[in-house]
C-alpha positions as CSV (number, residue, x, y, z in Angstrom):
1,X,61.8,111.4,146.3
2,X,63.8,108.2,144.3
3,X,60.9,107.2,142.5
4,X,60.9,111.2,141.2
5,X,64.5,111.2,140.3
6,X,64.3,107.6,138.4
7,X,61.3,108.6,136.5
8,X,63.0,112.0,135.2
9,X,65.8,110.4,134.6
10,X,64.2,108.1,132.4
11,X,62.3,111.0,130.7
12,X,65.6,112.7,130.1
13,X,66.7,109.5,128.5
14,X,63.8,109.3,126.3
15,X,64.2,112.9,124.9
16,X,67.6,112.7,124.5
17,X,67.0,109.5,122.3
18,X,63.9,110.5,120.6
19,X,65.7,113.7,119.1
20,X,68.7,111.7,118.0
21,X,65.7,109.7,115.6
22,X,64.2,112.1,114.6
23,X,67.1,114.7,113.3
24,X,68.3,111.4,111.4
25,X,64.7,111.6,109.8
26,X,65.3,115.2,108.3
27,X,65.9,115.7,105.0
28,X,69.6,116.5,103.8
29,X,70.7,120.0,102.4
30,X,70.5,120.2,98.8
31,X,73.3,123.1,99.3
32,X,77.0,122.3,98.3
33,X,79.6,121.3,101.0
34,X,82.5,122.7,102.4
35,X,85.8,120.9,101.0
36,X,86.7,119.7,104.4
37,X,82.7,118.4,104.7
38,X,83.3,116.6,101.6
39,X,86.6,115.0,102.5
40,X,85.2,113.9,105.8
41,X,82.6,112.2,104.2
42,X,84.7,110.2,101.3
43,X,87.1,109.4,104.6
44,X,87.7,105.6,104.3
45,X,89.8,103.1,104.7
46,X,93.2,104.0,106.5
47,X,95.0,101.2,104.5
48,X,93.5,101.6,100.9
49,X,91.5,98.6,99.7
50,X,90.5,95.6,102.5
51,X,91.7,98.1,105.1
52,X,89.6,99.1,108.3
53,X,87.6,102.1,108.1
54,X,88.1,105.5,109.1
55,X,85.3,107.6,110.2
56,X,82.6,105.1,109.2
57,X,83.6,106.0,105.5
58,X,82.5,104.8,102.2
59,X,84.7,101.3,102.7
60,X,85.9,99.7,99.5
61,X,84.2,102.5,97.0
62,X,86.3,103.7,94.0
63,X,85.7,107.5,93.0
64,X,85.2,107.3,88.9
65,X,88.6,109.0,88.2
66,X,90.5,107.4,91.0
67,X,91.4,104.5,93.6
68,X,90.3,104.3,97.2
69,X,92.3,106.0,99.6
70,X,92.6,107.3,103.4
71,X,91.8,111.2,102.5
72,X,91.7,113.2,99.7
73,X,94.6,112.0,97.4
74,X,94.4,109.2,94.4
75,X,95.5,105.9,94.9
76,X,97.1,105.1,91.6
77,X,99.3,108.8,92.0
78,X,100.5,107.8,95.3
79,X,101.9,104.3,94.3
80,X,103.1,105.4,90.9
81,X,104.9,108.1,92.9
82,X,106.6,105.7,95.6
83,X,107.2,103.4,92.5
84,X,109.4,106.2,90.5
85,X,111.5,107.8,93.7
86,X,112.1,104.7,95.5
87,X,115.5,105.0,94.2
88,X,115.9,108.0,96.4
89,X,116.0,108.0,100.4
90,X,112.7,108.5,101.5
91,X,112.6,111.6,104.5
92,X,109.0,111.3,105.2
93,X,106.0,110.0,103.3
94,X,102.2,111.2,104.2
95,X,99.6,109.0,102.5
96,X,96.9,111.1,103.7
97,X,98.2,114.4,102.8
98,X,99.7,113.0,99.7
99,X,103.4,114.4,100.7
100,X,106.4,112.8,99.8
101,X,109.8,114.6,100.9
102,X,113.2,112.7,99.9
103,X,116.3,112.8,101.3
104,X,119.4,114.4,99.6
105,X,120.6,111.8,96.7
106,X,123.9,111.8,95.0
107,X,124.5,109.3,92.1
108,X,127.4,107.3,92.9
109,X,128.4,108.4,88.9
110,X,128.1,112.3,89.0
111,X,130.6,112.5,91.9
112,X,129.5,116.7,93.7
113,X,125.9,116.7,92.7
114,X,123.0,115.6,94.6
115,X,118.9,116.1,94.5
116,X,116.5,116.3,96.7
117,X,112.6,115.6,95.5
118,X,109.7,117.1,97.5
119,X,106.4,115.3,95.3
120,X,102.9,116.6,96.5
121,X,99.6,115.1,95.3
122,X,96.7,117.6,95.0
123,X,93.4,115.9,94.0
124,X,92.1,112.6,94.0
125,X,92.0,112.7,90.1
126,X,94.2,111.0,88.3
127,X,95.2,114.1,86.0
128,X,98.1,116.3,85.0
129,X,97.7,118.8,87.5
130,X,96.7,116.5,90.2
131,X,100.5,116.2,90.8
132,X,103.4,119.2,92.0
133,X,107.3,118.2,92.1
134,X,110.0,120.3,93.2
135,X,113.3,119.2,92.3
136,X,116.3,120.6,94.8
137,X,120.1,120.4,93.3
138,X,123.0,121.1,95.5
139,X,126.5,120.8,94.2
140,X,130.0,120.1,96.0
141,X,132.3,123.3,95.7
142,X,135.4,123.3,97.9
143,X,133.9,120.3,100.5
144,X,130.6,122.4,101.2
145,X,127.3,121.8,99.5
146,X,125.9,125.1,97.9
147,X,122.3,125.1,95.9
148,X,122.3,125.1,92.6
149,X,120.1,125.9,89.6
150,X,117.8,123.4,88.5
151,X,116.3,122.9,85.1
152,X,112.5,122.8,85.1
153,X,112.4,119.5,82.6
154,X,113.8,117.5,85.3
155,X,110.3,117.5,87.6
156,X,108.2,117.6,84.3
157,X,109.9,114.6,83.5
158,X,109.3,113.4,87.0
159,X,105.9,114.2,87.0
160,X,105.4,112.6,83.5
161,X,107.0,109.2,84.9
162,X,104.9,109.4,88.0
163,X,101.6,110.0,85.9
164,X,102.8,107.3,83.2
165,X,103.2,104.7,85.9
166,X,99.8,105.6,87.9
167,X,98.2,105.1,84.4
168,X,99.9,101.6,84.3
169,X,98.4,100.9,87.8
170,X,94.9,101.8,86.8
171,X,95.2,99.6,83.8
172,X,96.4,96.7,85.4
173,X,93.9,96.8,88.0
174,X,91.1,97.0,85.3
175,X,92.5,94.1,84.0
176,X,91.8,92.0,87.1
């Protein structure tokens, strides 16, 4: 009885490991992958270059358009965004999703106005449409903060500064 159970267990184990061996030999699909599958396959280092890998990703590989990051965003844009918004207090920064939210910032020279920025990195590419910045403004009227109209040029100027800084970082890296 014990011998039969042992033989059945051994055969089951061989069957299971054999299936995984033969499935790894199958030809990979030529069909396009879903965006989530592509992102999962590209998942690499959680800490950028030199960090530990996440989900067995392609550690140290760089895309042709941007640097390595954890998941789905351009590392040059990420670093440039942090550099550009360094003067504002950060409320939240998610390097995997490419989201930076600042807290309200009041310029000491301009009393009664404060600003807040939401920044989204939308792609791994270093392109002008890979970043979206939204700026919020409030003014202090009679001791209470009220929302105010923001000139769209402010967000566009911030986007241009981030893009310029990202290009500078990329050029510096290519020189080294």
